[in-house]
Structure formats: C-alpha cells, structure tokens
Steps between C-alpha positions, in 0.01 A plus 500: 500500500779752566683494168277384216781490244627173652164324492300301751725193485795693640273631775400146593863382505599788726213420736620140510863597568396716794340196668820290482648468849855398402692826439765339282240334278298823491809694390579246227147520362513878511810504278331263255192721497707811427651324199150406385390862535795603284394257227151649494653828380795396281515838331630657818877541512705297742687697762535562868225760507262269317552212745456744786166600349394134472572439869313817590204380297514163675480668840214719380305200366541325835368803683842552665453177696767295320798415723789364293875554457492724193800675344319835542333652803121511493349831391320721751126469527457870421623440142147410386344830596794719407435747220770568242697819538378790294733586214529878470459644154690822454347716228758780541212746447525466122343784305474295180473132587511389137858631479611329821779565744782422257416801283533726803839347577612552139390863517711549812789342309448742209519797739851396605641514142709814438564471125213674313514272197510186707220629718281571199568151366400351835179703510422386143542142613264566793243649263494188284484273804213697655309489171535121491381464859207731440387301194536170688286631786229681305503293178475813288722752329624806686600845385858613550391804700341272761829320552693828510268648763516181711879512486501864616259418783699200621823701499322793672607730218872422525509344151300777334797624292574155360133439425476835315809409299336172400179682406690731269775273367355153530619190683864395497538172315657214696529438871780657704679164517514465123662839439856589587652840559655519152174425315276793399144508625235411244178688559166467331557810283839421352436139400543449126402198292775295342530578129788273405502194277310210661630244247661186634877511429507119493241472222620748239537237229128430494414869470753542217346209314153651532620837376688358199229253402695191610200350676281555193744312278515212746121472506483493119763231484309290756181530293684381187643200684158397629352534149770278351441231762126514436553448124730206562238335725228546237713347225582206725133436570428514123755232423360274770149533362613409143683193628194382687277533191750297292495212749123487506488460118 
C-alpha cells in the first residue's frame, strides 16, 4: 500500500479503475474516487492546491499506471524518492544566544542616537529587557552587574560610558517612547514618594461624618429603633396569649 492514510479500500478501487478499458468511463470513476478521497479527510481545506495533491496521490496509489484525463498533469516518478530541501538556520554567530539577535540590533540602534539623555534612556530600556530575557532563559535571578557586563561585551565597549552612568545614577524610568523632549528624566536616585493627601475628593462627606461623630449618632439611633420594635412585638405576643387563655376557659 503506497499511501496508508487512505486505507486499503481506496487501494482496491484504484486497482479496479486501472483495469477498466474504456478511457471515458475510467476518467469518470477517477473523478468520483478523488471526491471520495476528499471526504476521507474533511478537515483539509478546499482549494486548487489541495485538489492537485489529491490527484497526485491518486497517481501515486496507482503506481503511476493510471491513464485518465485529469485536470492536473501527473507527477514525476522521482517525487517519491526526492528528499526535502534543507532549510538553512542562520545563527549569526551569537555570543549570548539567550539574548537573541534582536538585542544586538537594538544595541546597534542605540549607538546611532546622538542625544546623551535619550541614549541613556534607551540603554536603560535595553538593560531591563536583557534582565527579563535572562530570567526567562535561566529561570533564576540575575545580578545587575552581569547584565551591565553583557551589554558592554555585546556593544564591544562602545556603550561603556552609558553603562557607567547607569551604575552610578541608576536606570532612567520610562522607555524612550514614553518620554518627550520637554519632560525631565527621572532616575533611580531622584525619585521621591508622593506625600500628598490620598483622600477621595468625591467622598469627603463620609469622612466628615466620621470625624464629627455623625456615624456614631446614626448607629445609636438605629439601635433604639430596633429596641422599640422588639418591645412592640413582645407586647403583641402577650396580648395574643391572654386572649387564647380566655377562650379556653
């Protein structure tokens, strides 16, 4: 059996079609058989290339002996022994494969930036990205000095000044796209925590009530109302019990 995915029944039908002497009848049966082969694999997409493959498979199953009027030319006999072409894999001679080729391209991009502040921001972004890639590859934490040294090695020392500035002053917050020319750079040393009022401006009334005791007065009033309703229910039950005793007498 040439192609086992179609089963032995298709093989028998093909062998029977080859023995038919009438060419027109043989061609008609071949078209019907191709449609049957398509139904065996309904998950395959319809298209010109797919039908061409079905006719090629039909010729292969017949051992290239089928002589019919098909919409596609029969495939060459050498197709069965032909090996697939080798797909070349270009490694680009990567020094650190866990960083990949894109990091090297980004480093070349950073070397073309003239503005010192923008260049430092770009190198800071590269440092964070390289740390993330390193942790994804090695599944462990990494020291900053390891990332800095890798960045210097990949740039062949051309980003040494920017890396030293990051060592001394810290990373620049935000990516280069997020900052504009009129915004000051925020480094790791000059970041300050926000010390303003975190209160919600739309909920001041509730805070005022808590400060002035308004909520406490409301809770006391609610307790008094519940106590009054409880006393009324007890007195009502007492009257019902007295009425029931009078009827029994």
